[in-house]
C-alpha positions as a LaTeX table, in Angstrom:
\begin{tabular}{lrrr}
\hline
Residue & $x$ (\AA) & $y$ (\AA) & $z$ (\AA) \\
\hline
Met1 & 23.63 & 6.06 & 14.62 \\
Leu2 & 19.88 & 5.93 & 14.48 \\
Arg3 & 19.40 & 9.40 & 14.54 \\
Pro4 & 20.82 & 10.54 & 10.93 \\
Leu5 & 18.91 & 7.61 & 9.18 \\
Ile6 & 15.57 & 8.65 & 10.85 \\
Trp7 & 16.16 & 12.22 & 10.13 \\
Arg8 & 16.53 & 11.64 & 6.56 \\
Thr9 & 13.46 & 9.09 & 6.50 \\
Leu10 & 11.34 & 11.99 & 8.04 \\
Ile11 & 12.23 & 13.95 & 5.37 \\
Thr12 & 11.42 & 11.79 & 2.86 \\
Asn13 & 8.13 & 11.23 & 4.77 \\
Phe14 & 7.21 & 14.94 & 4.64 \\
Ala15 & 7.98 & 15.19 & 1.14 \\
Leu16 & 5.59 & 11.95 & 0.31 \\
Thr17 & 3.18 & 13.46 & 2.42 \\
Ala18 & 3.58 & 16.56 & 0.50 \\
Leu19 & 3.20 & 14.80 & $-3.11$ \\
Gly20 & 0.02 & 12.69 & $-1.73$ \\
Leu21 & $-1.43$ & 15.88 & $-0.06$ \\
Val22 & $-1.04$ & 18.14 & $-3.24$ \\
Asn23 & $-2.18$ & 15.10 & $-5.68$ \\
Ser24 & $-5.26$ & 14.53 & $-3.35$ \\
Ile25 & $-5.94$ & 18.41 & $-3.68$ \\
Leu26 & $-5.75$ & 18.39 & $-7.55$ \\
Leu27 & $-8.14$ & 15.62 & $-8.00$ \\
Ser28 & $-10.56$ & 17.07 & $-5.05$ \\
Gln29 & $-10.47$ & 20.19 & $-7.07$ \\
Trp30 & $-11.06$ & 18.89 & $-10.40$ \\
Leu31 & $-13.23$ & 15.95 & $-9.51$ \\
Gly32 & $-15.11$ & 17.06 & $-6.85$ \\
Pro33 & $-16.35$ & 14.81 & $-3.86$ \\
Ala34 & $-18.08$ & 12.33 & $-6.19$ \\
Gly35 & $-15.37$ & 11.92 & $-8.68$ \\
Arg36 & $-12.74$ & 11.88 & $-6.15$ \\
Gly37 & $-14.85$ & 8.93 & $-4.26$ \\
Glu38 & $-15.08$ & 7.22 & $-7.55$ \\
Val39 & $-11.09$ & 7.14 & $-7.80$ \\
Ala40 & $-10.97$ & 5.84 & $-3.89$ \\
Ala41 & $-13.48$ & 3.30 & $-4.35$ \\
Ala42 & $-11.86$ & 1.55 & $-7.78$ \\
Met43 & $-8.69$ & 1.48 & $-5.88$ \\
Leu44 & $-9.69$ & 0.61 & $-2.60$ \\
Trp45 & $-9.92$ & $-3.36$ & $-2.91$ \\
Pro46 & $-7.23$ & $-4.16$ & $-5.18$ \\
Met47 & $-4.79$ & $-2.10$ & $-2.53$ \\
Leu48 & $-6.59$ & $-4.07$ & 0.37 \\
Leu49 & $-5.83$ & $-7.55$ & $-1.73$ \\
Val50 & $-2.16$ & $-6.67$ & $-2.02$ \\
Tyr51 & $-1.74$ & $-6.92$ & 1.69 \\
Leu52 & $-4.64$ & $-9.31$ & 2.40 \\
Ser53 & $-2.60$ & $-12.00$ & $-0.19$ \\
Ser54 & 0.59 & $-11.04$ & 1.19 \\
Met55 & 0.59 & $-13.43$ & 4.28 \\
Gly56 & 2.60 & $-11.32$ & 6.28 \\
Leu57 & 5.76 & $-11.43$ & 4.26 \\
Ile58 & 6.20 & $-7.77$ & 4.07 \\
Ala59 & 6.94 & $-7.95$ & 7.63 \\
Gly60 & 8.57 & $-11.44$ & 7.29 \\
Ile61 & 10.99 & $-10.31$ & 4.73 \\
Leu62 & 11.86 & $-7.36$ & 6.66 \\
Tyr63 & 12.84 & $-9.20$ & 10.01 \\
Phe64 & 14.61 & $-11.98$ & 8.35 \\
Ala65 & 17.01 & $-9.73$ & 6.17 \\
Ala66 & 17.68 & $-7.79$ & 9.04 \\
Leu67 & 19.06 & $-10.95$ & 11.20 \\
Pro68 & 22.91 & $-11.07$ & 11.29 \\
Glu69 & 22.55 & $-14.52$ & 9.53 \\
Ser70 & 20.56 & $-13.43$ & 6.72 \\
Lys71 & 20.55 & $-14.96$ & 3.28 \\
Pro72 & 19.17 & $-11.76$ & 1.13 \\
Gln73 & 19.44 & $-13.72$ & $-2.24$ \\
Ala74 & 17.32 & $-16.64$ & $-1.17$ \\
Ile75 & 15.05 & $-14.51$ & 1.09 \\
Phe76 & 14.04 & $-12.49$ & $-2.42$ \\
Ala77 & 13.77 & $-15.78$ & $-4.68$ \\
Asn78 & 10.95 & $-16.96$ & $-2.34$ \\
Gly79 & 9.45 & $-13.64$ & $-1.97$ \\
Leu80 & 9.21 & $-13.72$ & $-5.93$ \\
Trp81 & 7.56 & $-17.28$ & $-6.19$ \\
Leu82 & 5.32 & $-16.36$ & $-3.51$ \\
Gly83 & 4.49 & $-12.89$ & $-4.79$ \\
Leu84 & 3.57 & $-14.38$ & $-8.25$ \\
Thr85 & 1.54 & $-17.11$ & $-6.65$ \\
Gln86 & $-0.48$ & $-14.74$ & $-4.21$ \\
Gly87 & $-0.96$ & $-12.17$ & $-6.88$ \\
Ala88 & $-2.58$ & $-14.68$ & $-9.46$ \\
Val89 & $-4.84$ & $-16.03$ & $-6.54$ \\
Ala90 & $-5.61$ & $-12.46$ & $-5.61$ \\
Ile91 & $-6.71$ & $-11.33$ & $-9.15$ \\
Ile92 & $-9.13$ & $-14.04$ & $-10.01$ \\
Val93 & $-10.70$ & $-13.69$ & $-6.22$ \\
Gly94 & $-10.97$ & $-9.79$ & $-6.75$ \\
Phe95 & $-12.24$ & $-10.10$ & $-10.29$ \\
Ile96 & $-15.18$ & $-12.47$ & $-9.15$ \\
Ala97 & $-15.90$ & $-10.21$ & $-5.76$ \\
Leu98 & $-15.61$ & $-6.73$ & $-6.98$ \\
Pro99 & $-19.34$ & $-6.28$ & $-8.46$ \\
Trp100 & $-20.64$ & $-7.49$ & $-5.34$ \\
Leu101 & $-18.24$ & $-5.46$ & $-3.10$ \\
Leu102 & $-18.73$ & $-2.39$ & $-5.33$ \\
Arg103 & $-22.71$ & $-3.07$ & $-5.72$ \\
Ser104 & $-23.46$ & 0.93 & $-4.79$ \\
Gln105 & $-21.03$ & 2.41 & $-7.40$ \\
Ala106 & $-21.43$ & 2.88 & $-11.13$ \\
Gly107 & $-20.49$ & 0.39 & $-13.51$ \\
Pro108 & $-17.42$ & 2.46 & $-15.05$ \\
Val109 & $-16.26$ & 2.19 & $-11.21$ \\
Val110 & $-16.30$ & $-1.57$ & $-11.32$ \\
Thr111 & $-14.54$ & $-1.93$ & $-14.51$ \\
Ala112 & $-11.89$ & 0.38 & $-13.13$ \\
Gly113 & $-11.36$ & $-1.45$ & $-10.25$ \\
Arg114 & $-11.19$ & $-4.99$ & $-12.23$ \\
Val115 & $-8.54$ & $-3.59$ & $-14.19$ \\
Phe116 & $-6.47$ & $-2.12$ & $-11.52$ \\
Leu117 & $-6.44$ & $-5.97$ & $-9.86$ \\
Leu118 & $-3.41$ & $-6.32$ & $-12.14$ \\
Val119 & $-1.35$ & $-4.00$ & $-9.61$ \\
Ile120 & $-1.45$ & $-6.75$ & $-7.16$ \\
Pro121 & 1.43 & $-9.03$ & $-8.27$ \\
Ile122 & 3.32 & $-5.89$ & $-9.23$ \\
Ser123 & 3.07 & $-4.54$ & $-5.85$ \\
Leu124 & 3.67 & $-7.59$ & $-4.06$ \\
Ile125 & 7.19 & $-8.49$ & $-5.47$ \\
Ala126 & 8.10 & $-4.62$ & $-5.34$ \\
Gln127 & 7.50 & $-4.64$ & $-1.74$ \\
Tyr128 & 9.19 & $-7.70$ & $-0.99$ \\
Gly129 & 12.30 & $-6.24$ & $-2.52$ \\
Val130 & 11.71 & $-2.72$ & $-0.92$ \\
Ser131 & 11.53 & $-5.11$ & 2.66 \\
Leu132 & 14.72 & $-6.52$ & 2.03 \\
Leu133 & 16.53 & $-3.39$ & 1.31 \\
Gln134 & 15.30 & $-1.91$ & 4.36 \\
Gly135 & 15.95 & $-4.87$ & 6.44 \\
Gln136 & 19.55 & $-4.59$ & 5.13 \\
Met137 & 19.46 & $-1.12$ & 6.73 \\
Arg138 & 20.23 & 0.41 & 3.09 \\
Ile139 & 17.68 & 3.31 & 4.13 \\
Ala140 & 18.81 & 5.71 & 1.40 \\
Val141 & 17.67 & 3.49 & $-1.54$ \\
Phe142 & 15.02 & 2.36 & 0.57 \\
Asn143 & 13.67 & 6.14 & 0.75 \\
Trp144 & 14.24 & 6.73 & $-2.96$ \\
Leu145 & 12.34 & 4.16 & $-4.17$ \\
Arg146 & 9.43 & 4.91 & $-2.05$ \\
Val147 & 9.49 & 8.44 & $-3.86$ \\
Ile148 & 8.86 & 7.08 & $-7.19$ \\
Leu149 & 5.09 & 6.52 & $-6.95$ \\
Pro150 & 3.64 & 9.51 & $-5.43$ \\
Ala151 & 6.08 & 12.06 & $-7.33$ \\
Gly152 & 5.19 & 10.25 & $-10.74$ \\
Tyr153 & 1.45 & 10.06 & $-9.68$ \\
Leu154 & 1.41 & 13.93 & $-9.03$ \\
Phe155 & 3.49 & 14.45 & $-12.29$ \\
Gly156 & 1.13 & 12.22 & $-14.49$ \\
Thr157 & $-2.09$ & 13.69 & $-12.80$ \\
Phe158 & $-0.62$ & 17.22 & $-13.99$ \\
Ile159 & $-0.37$ & 16.31 & $-17.34$ \\
Leu160 & $-3.75$ & 14.49 & $-17.59$ \\
Ile161 & $-5.33$ & 17.81 & $-16.24$ \\
Val162 & $-3.20$ & 20.01 & $-18.77$ \\
Phe163 & $-4.37$ & 17.71 & $-21.54$ \\
Gly164 & $-8.16$ & 17.52 & $-20.26$ \\
Arg165 & $-7.91$ & 13.68 & $-19.74$ \\
Leu166 & $-8.42$ & 13.24 & $-16.00$ \\
Ala167 & $-10.44$ & 10.46 & $-15.86$ \\
Leu168 & $-11.18$ & 7.27 & $-13.88$ \\
Leu169 & $-9.55$ & 4.58 & $-16.25$ \\
Asn170 & $-6.83$ & 7.18 & $-16.87$ \\
Ile171 & $-5.82$ & 7.57 & $-13.65$ \\
Ile172 & $-5.84$ & 3.49 & $-12.99$ \\
Leu173 & $-3.90$ & 3.05 & $-15.67$ \\
Leu174 & $-1.19$ & 5.80 & $-14.48$ \\
His175 & $-1.00$ & 4.17 & $-11.18$ \\
Leu176 & $-0.29$ & 0.70 & $-12.99$ \\
Leu177 & 2.24 & 1.92 & $-15.28$ \\
Leu178 & 4.09 & 3.53 & $-11.99$ \\
Ser179 & 3.81 & 0.38 & $-10.33$ \\
Ile180 & 6.04 & $-1.13$ & $-13.38$ \\
Ile181 & 8.70 & 1.43 & $-12.74$ \\
Val182 & 9.01 & 1.15 & $-9.07$ \\
Leu183 & 9.21 & $-2.76$ & $-9.52$ \\
Ala184 & 11.74 & $-2.42$ & $-12.17$ \\
Ala185 & 13.73 & 0.17 & $-10.27$ \\
Thr186 & 13.47 & $-2.07$ & $-6.99$ \\
Leu187 & 15.06 & $-5.05$ & $-9.47$ \\
Met188 & 18.05 & $-2.88$ & $-9.97$ \\
Ala189 & 18.81 & $-1.66$ & $-6.61$ \\
Leu190 & 19.01 & $-5.21$ & $-5.67$ \\
Leu191 & 21.22 & $-5.83$ & $-8.26$ \\
Arg192 & 23.39 & $-3.29$ & $-7.23$ \\
Ala193 & 23.30 & $-4.54$ & $-3.36$ \\
Gly194 & 24.32 & $-8.11$ & $-4.64$ \\
Val195 & 20.98 & $-9.73$ & $-4.89$ \\
Arg196 & 20.92 & $-11.36$ & $-8.11$ \\
Leu197 & 17.66 & $-12.44$ & $-9.54$ \\
Ser198 & 17.32 & $-15.98$ & $-8.92$ \\
Phe199 & 14.56 & $-18.75$ & $-9.17$ \\
Gly200 & 15.58 & $-21.41$ & $-6.88$ \\
Ile201 & 13.39 & $-21.84$ & $-3.66$ \\
Asp202 & 14.95 & $-22.47$ & $-0.34$ \\
Gly203 & 12.23 & $-24.69$ & 1.18 \\
Ser204 & 13.22 & $-24.58$ & 4.89 \\
Leu205 & 13.79 & $-20.58$ & 4.81 \\
Ala206 & 10.43 & $-20.45$ & 3.05 \\
Lys207 & 8.89 & $-22.22$ & 5.77 \\
Arg208 & 10.35 & $-20.16$ & 8.58 \\
Met209 & 9.25 & $-16.72$ & 6.28 \\
Leu210 & 5.82 & $-18.20$ & 6.50 \\
Lys211 & 5.30 & $-18.96$ & 10.18 \\
Tyr212 & 6.73 & $-15.57$ & 11.01 \\
Gly213 & 4.63 & $-14.20$ & 8.26 \\
Ala214 & 1.36 & $-15.86$ & 9.50 \\
Lys215 & 1.65 & $-14.34$ & 13.02 \\
Ala216 & 2.15 & $-11.17$ & 11.56 \\
His217 & $-0.47$ & $-11.40$ & 8.63 \\
Val218 & $-3.45$ & $-11.88$ & 11.23 \\
Gly219 & $-2.55$ & $-8.41$ & 12.64 \\
Ser220 & $-2.15$ & $-7.14$ & 8.86 \\
Val221 & $-5.80$ & $-8.45$ & 8.06 \\
Ser222 & $-7.23$ & $-7.26$ & 11.21 \\
Gly223 & $-5.13$ & $-3.94$ & 10.63 \\
Leu224 & $-6.81$ & $-3.66$ & 7.21 \\
Ala225 & $-10.24$ & $-4.11$ & 8.94 \\
Asn226 & $-9.58$ & $-1.43$ & 11.53 \\
Ser227 & $-8.11$ & 1.24 & 9.01 \\
Ser228 & $-10.50$ & 0.46 & 5.76 \\
Leu229 & $-13.52$ & $-1.08$ & 7.08 \\
Asp230 & $-14.96$ & 2.47 & 7.41 \\
Gln231 & $-14.08$ & 3.61 & 3.99 \\
Val232 & $-15.26$ & $-0.01$ & 3.00 \\
Leu233 & $-18.79$ & 0.19 & 4.37 \\
Leu234 & $-19.14$ & 4.27 & 3.27 \\
Ala235 & $-18.30$ & 2.68 & $-0.30$ \\
Ala236 & $-20.83$ & $-0.25$ & $-0.09$ \\
Phe237 & $-23.90$ & 1.76 & 1.40 \\
Leu238 & $-23.38$ & 5.78 & 0.74 \\
Pro239 & $-23.00$ & 7.72 & $-2.14$ \\
Ser240 & $-19.52$ & 8.69 & $-3.62$ \\
Arg241 & $-19.91$ & 12.22 & $-1.98$ \\
Tyr242 & $-19.42$ & 10.36 & 1.68 \\
Leu243 & $-16.57$ & 8.66 & 0.97 \\
Gly244 & $-14.66$ & 11.49 & $-0.99$ \\
Leu245 & $-15.18$ & 13.74 & 2.27 \\
Tyr246 & $-14.10$ & 10.95 & 4.57 \\
Val247 & $-11.12$ & 10.07 & 2.28 \\
Ala248 & $-10.17$ & 14.25 & 2.22 \\
Ala249 & $-10.51$ & 13.83 & 6.85 \\
Val250 & $-8.25$ & 10.76 & 6.62 \\
Gly251 & $-5.63$ & 12.40 & 4.43 \\
Ala252 & $-5.71$ & 15.28 & 6.57 \\
Ala253 & $-5.34$ & 13.78 & 10.12 \\
Gly254 & $-2.83$ & 11.07 & 8.59 \\
Val255 & $-0.16$ & 13.60 & 8.36 \\
Ala256 & 0.52 & 13.47 & 11.93 \\
Gln257 & 1.74 & 9.82 & 11.21 \\
Val258 & 4.53 & 10.99 & 9.45 \\
Phe259 & 7.23 & 11.22 & 12.12 \\
Ser260 & 5.97 & 7.70 & 13.70 \\
Leu261 & 6.55 & 5.84 & 10.42 \\
Ala262 & 9.99 & 7.57 & 10.07 \\
Val263 & 10.97 & 6.32 & 13.40 \\
Gln264 & 9.51 & 2.71 & 13.08 \\
Met265 & 11.00 & 2.20 & 9.25 \\
Val266 & 14.39 & 3.07 & 10.86 \\
Ser267 & 14.07 & 1.60 & 14.48 \\
Thr268 & 12.52 & $-1.93$ & 13.59 \\
Pro269 & 15.34 & $-3.45$ & 11.50 \\
Ser270 & 18.01 & $-1.70$ & 13.65 \\
Ile271 & 16.53 & $-3.22$ & 16.57 \\
Ala272 & 16.42 & $-6.90$ & 14.97 \\
Gln273 & 20.10 & $-6.62$ & 14.44 \\
Arg274 & 21.21 & $-6.20$ & 18.19 \\
Glu275 & 22.72 & $-9.39$ & 19.30 \\
Ser276 & 21.11 & $-9.54$ & 22.84 \\
Val277 & 17.51 & $-8.97$ & 23.95 \\
Glu278 & 18.43 & $-6.51$ & 26.44 \\
Glu279 & 19.99 & $-4.45$ & 23.86 \\
Arg280 & 16.63 & $-4.67$ & 21.93 \\
Thr281 & 14.47 & $-3.81$ & 24.61 \\
Ala282 & 16.60 & $-0.66$ & 25.76 \\
Val283 & 16.93 & 0.68 & 22.01 \\
Leu284 & 12.94 & 0.45 & 22.13 \\
Arg285 & 12.43 & 2.42 & 25.18 \\
Gly286 & 14.61 & 5.34 & 24.13 \\
Val287 & 13.53 & 5.44 & 20.86 \\
Phe288 & 9.75 & 5.47 & 22.05 \\
Arg289 & 10.08 & 7.80 & 24.89 \\
Arg290 & 11.75 & 10.40 & 22.42 \\
Tyr291 & 9.25 & 9.92 & 19.81 \\
Trp292 & 6.22 & 10.40 & 22.25 \\
Ile293 & 7.51 & 13.66 & 23.37 \\
Leu294 & 7.49 & 15.07 & 20.18 \\
Ser295 & 4.29 & 13.61 & 18.59 \\
Leu296 & 2.09 & 15.42 & 21.21 \\
Pro297 & 2.99 & 19.17 & 20.12 \\
Val298 & 2.68 & 18.14 & 16.72 \\
Ala299 & $-0.60$ & 16.64 & 16.87 \\
Leu300 & $-1.59$ & 19.86 & 18.48 \\
Ala301 & $-0.28$ & 21.86 & 16.27 \\
Leu302 & $-2.28$ & 20.23 & 13.36 \\
Ala303 & $-5.34$ & 20.41 & 15.10 \\
Ala304 & $-5.18$ & 23.78 & 15.33 \\
Thr305 & $-4.98$ & 24.23 & 11.70 \\
Leu306 & $-7.53$ & 21.87 & 10.14 \\
Pro307 & $-10.57$ & 24.12 & 10.86 \\
Phe308 & $-9.43$ & 26.75 & 8.19 \\
Gly309 & $-6.73$ & 24.22 & 6.18 \\
Ile310 & $-9.21$ & 21.66 & 5.06 \\
Pro311 & $-11.58$ & 24.40 & 3.07 \\
Ile312 & $-8.84$ & 26.26 & 1.79 \\
Ile313 & $-6.62$ & 23.27 & 0.65 \\
Phe314 & $-9.51$ & 20.76 & $-0.68$ \\
Gly315 & $-12.13$ & 23.27 & $-1.46$ \\
Ala316 & $-15.08$ & 25.13 & 0.15 \\
Glu317 & $-17.05$ & 21.45 & $-0.69$ \\
Phe318 & $-15.07$ & 19.65 & 1.64 \\
Lys319 & $-15.51$ & 21.70 & 4.94 \\
Asp320 & $-18.26$ & 18.98 & 6.14 \\
Ala321 & $-14.86$ & 16.86 & 6.57 \\
Ile322 & $-13.37$ & 19.22 & 9.32 \\
Trp323 & $-14.83$ & 17.32 & 12.50 \\
Ala324 & $-14.14$ & 13.91 & 11.25 \\
Ala325 & $-10.72$ & 15.05 & 10.70 \\
Glu326 & $-10.07$ & 16.48 & 14.22 \\
Ile327 & $-11.51$ & 13.12 & 15.68 \\
Leu328 & $-9.47$ & 10.96 & 13.31 \\
Leu329 & $-6.25$ & 13.20 & 14.35 \\
Ile330 & $-6.60$ & 11.82 & 18.02 \\
Gly331 & $-6.29$ & 8.18 & 16.43 \\
Ser332 & $-3.34$ & 9.30 & 14.57 \\
Leu333 & $-1.52$ & 10.37 & 17.47 \\
Leu334 & $-2.49$ & 6.85 & 18.93 \\
Ile335 & $-1.87$ & 4.84 & 16.15 \\
Gly336 & 1.68 & 6.65 & 15.47 \\
Ala337 & 2.52 & 5.43 & 19.09 \\
Arg338 & 1.00 & 1.86 & 18.24 \\
Asp339 & 3.21 & 1.47 & 15.14 \\
Val340 & 6.59 & 2.61 & 16.82 \\
Leu341 & 5.94 & 0.01 & 19.62 \\
Ser342 & 4.54 & $-2.89$ & 17.74 \\
Gly343 & 7.40 & $-2.55$ & 15.16 \\
Gly344 & 9.69 & $-2.88$ & 18.07 \\
Ala345 & 7.84 & $-6.12$ & 18.94 \\
Asn346 & 8.39 & $-7.20$ & 15.87 \\
Ala347 & 11.96 & $-6.79$ & 16.03 \\
Leu348 & 11.81 & $-8.91$ & 19.50 \\
Gly349 & 10.63 & $-11.96$ & 17.20 \\
Asp350 & 7.26 & $-11.21$ & 18.32 \\
Pro351 & 4.80 & $-10.47$ & 15.76 \\
Trp352 & 1.86 & $-12.12$ & 17.40 \\
Leu353 & 1.86 & $-8.79$ & 19.97 \\
Gly354 & 0.78 & $-6.52$ & 17.12 \\
Ser355 & $-1.86$ & $-8.95$ & 15.82 \\
Arg356 & $-3.30$ & $-9.92$ & 18.75 \\
Ala357 & $-3.76$ & $-5.74$ & 19.31 \\
Gln358 & $-5.58$ & $-5.88$ & 15.76 \\
Leu359 & $-7.65$ & $-8.59$ & 16.88 \\
Trp360 & $-8.85$ & $-6.60$ & 19.87 \\
Ala361 & $-9.57$ & $-3.21$ & 17.78 \\
Met362 & $-11.33$ & $-5.14$ & 15.15 \\
Gly363 & $-13.92$ & $-6.34$ & 17.60 \\
Ala364 & $-14.10$ & $-2.76$ & 18.76 \\
Thr365 & $-14.42$ & $-1.39$ & 15.10 \\
Val366 & $-17.03$ & $-3.72$ & 14.04 \\
Ile367 & $-19.40$ & $-2.85$ & 16.77 \\
Leu368 & $-18.87$ & 0.65 & 16.92 \\
Leu369 & $-19.18$ & 0.91 & 13.02 \\
Cys370 & $-22.33$ & $-0.87$ & 13.18 \\
Ala371 & $-23.47$ & 1.32 & 16.01 \\
Leu372 & $-22.59$ & 4.73 & 14.90 \\
Leu373 & $-22.27$ & 4.75 & 11.09 \\
Pro374 & $-26.14$ & 4.53 & 10.46 \\
Val375 & $-26.68$ & 7.56 & 12.78 \\
Leu376 & $-23.95$ & 9.79 & 12.64 \\
Gly377 & $-22.40$ & 8.86 & 8.95 \\
Ile378 & $-18.70$ & 9.95 & 8.49 \\
Ile379 & $-18.79$ & 11.48 & 12.52 \\
Gly380 & $-19.50$ & 7.67 & 13.49 \\
Ala381 & $-17.17$ & 6.16 & 11.18 \\
Ala382 & $-14.15$ & 8.65 & 12.94 \\
Ile383 & $-15.20$ & 7.98 & 16.36 \\
Ala384 & $-15.23$ & 4.04 & 15.55 \\
Ser385 & $-11.54$ & 4.32 & 14.03 \\
Thr386 & $-10.50$ & 6.35 & 17.02 \\
Ala387 & $-11.74$ & 4.12 & 19.53 \\
Ala388 & $-10.13$ & 1.31 & 17.73 \\
Cys389 & $-6.67$ & 2.80 & 17.44 \\
Ala390 & $-7.10$ & 3.30 & 21.31 \\
Val391 & $-7.84$ & $-0.43$ & 22.04 \\
Gln392 & $-4.65$ & $-1.46$ & 19.73 \\
Leu393 & $-1.94$ & 0.91 & 21.85 \\
Gly394 & $-3.49$ & $-0.35$ & 25.23 \\
Val395 & $-3.13$ & $-3.81$ & 24.22 \\
Ile396 & 0.71 & $-3.31$ & 22.68 \\
Val397 & 1.69 & $-1.76$ & 26.08 \\
Tyr398 & 0.25 & $-4.51$ & 27.92 \\
Gly399 & 1.89 & $-7.14$ & 26.08 \\
Leu400 & 5.34 & $-5.43$ & 26.23 \\
Arg401 & 5.03 & $-5.51$ & 29.83 \\
Val402 & 3.81 & $-8.99$ & 30.33 \\
Ser403 & 5.68 & $-10.62$ & 27.55 \\
His404 & 9.01 & $-8.64$ & 27.69 \\
Ser405 & 9.41 & $-6.77$ & 30.93 \\
Ile406 & 8.94 & $-3.48$ & 29.61 \\
Pro407 & 7.14 & $-1.46$ & 32.39 \\
Ser408 & 4.41 & 0.78 & 30.97 \\
Ala409 & 5.58 & 3.47 & 33.15 \\
Glu410 & 9.01 & 3.24 & 31.64 \\
Leu411 & 7.59 & 3.74 & 28.19 \\
Phe412 & 5.57 & 7.14 & 28.95 \\
Arg413 & 8.33 & 8.24 & 31.53 \\
Ile414 & 9.54 & 11.91 & 30.68 \\
Asp415 & 12.37 & 13.33 & 32.16 \\
His416 & 15.18 & 16.05 & 31.44 \\
Ser417 & 17.32 & 13.86 & 29.00 \\
Asp418 & 14.76 & 12.31 & 27.32 \\
Ile419 & 13.32 & 16.18 & 26.41 \\
Ser420 & 16.97 & 17.67 & 25.35 \\
Ser421 & 17.75 & 14.64 & 23.21 \\
Ala422 & 14.16 & 14.53 & 21.75 \\
Phe423 & 14.21 & 17.96 & 20.68 \\
Gln424 & 17.73 & 17.65 & 19.10 \\
Ile425 & 15.36 & 16.43 & 16.09 \\
Phe426 & 15.57 & 20.41 & 15.17 \\
Thr427 & 19.40 & 20.39 & 14.95 \\
Gly428 & 19.39 & 16.77 & 13.17 \\
Leu429 & 16.65 & 17.70 & 10.70 \\
Lys430 & 18.77 & 21.37 & 10.00 \\
Glu431 & 22.01 & 19.26 & 9.16 \\
Gln432 & 20.13 & 16.86 & 6.91 \\
Leu433 & 18.64 & 20.10 & 4.96 \\
Ala434 & 22.13 & 21.56 & 5.02 \\
Ala435 & 23.57 & 18.46 & 3.52 \\
Arg436 & 21.18 & 18.84 & 0.83 \\
His437 & 21.82 & 22.31 & 0.19 \\
Ile438 & 18.28 & 23.33 & 1.33 \\
Pro439 & 17.54 & 26.56 & 2.91 \\
Thr440 & 16.50 & 26.37 & 6.49 \\
Glu441 & 15.00 & 29.87 & 7.08 \\
Ala442 & 13.32 & 32.06 & 4.96 \\
Lys443 & 14.70 & 35.06 & 3.67 \\
\hline
\end{tabular}
């Protein structure tokens, strides 16, 4: 039952990755490392503030929408008011703090970052709506909504290039326009799903959402530190060129996470819908073992392509990003496993496990970045990030064993049935491609 949904989400994730990669290539080729770094710096803090201000409600709404007794209309009404409040506070804080946070950047970068702060309430409300649809297992519309922004971003970037208007502020305005379109499309999808726009607040439900979200939010904040502190420090203390190189390395290595995201997006709400704890843990074990078997060859294949792929795709100026990308690829493999397992923990009603893993990893991130970044530059940042990923996975695996009686060996055990089931992905993928009339073999 889960397999077709995972395959469809996997196809969507491949499309999203391809769109993001092509767009990153266009920006890198036309703007160079310095210009690419300026775009990344201007967008960095507004996007971080989206998650910092969310109070864990993205995960909370997903969980409560997936429960058998869920009340989708009340859930979204609460999310609407909370999103508006959170967004307003985040805009004020960001407007004051950005000149200090981006003190090593030029004045136009700070100005563009302040304009981009408007994306925060728009993105919050849209993501709350998308999470509700995901929790209700409306995976088809969930996937279509995720395509709008990257597809529009690529098309808009191409138009800006054609008319000679590819500049920092225009890129920011394009992203804001696309975010508004995503919000409008999300509201329409909710209406078609029977979730009418309501302005009433369910106080009791809101308290439970915030309580669950607070436990998950600790992990979200720590996770942002783990995944973004390297870029934050690069933006604050080094020239834009280094951030541009590192962004390219992160993007290249991040391709390995396409599959893990597809598995997590479908398996988390599906596990939460199961009636008993035994059913939930059984599904989690089976899904993870099959995921892990497939993730290893994917990572090895990608590692072999990075040395010649990065200079060809991003340009010769980005060859200094190759070693950082190889190191980050190991981290992507580990973080993909963590994502699948932490999503399962969330579905078991235990968001604190993922948060605890992020807290342990944040300590490793801070210590290693302080030690390695000044000496090794982007290589040091990549090593610190990868080590933090290993810490997260270790804590998650240990927590599942102690708190949910899921033996570590059971998660990583490989037998013939698991291998056979895992590699049925190619059969499922072929069926999904055929259903869309996409040729699966080159003629």
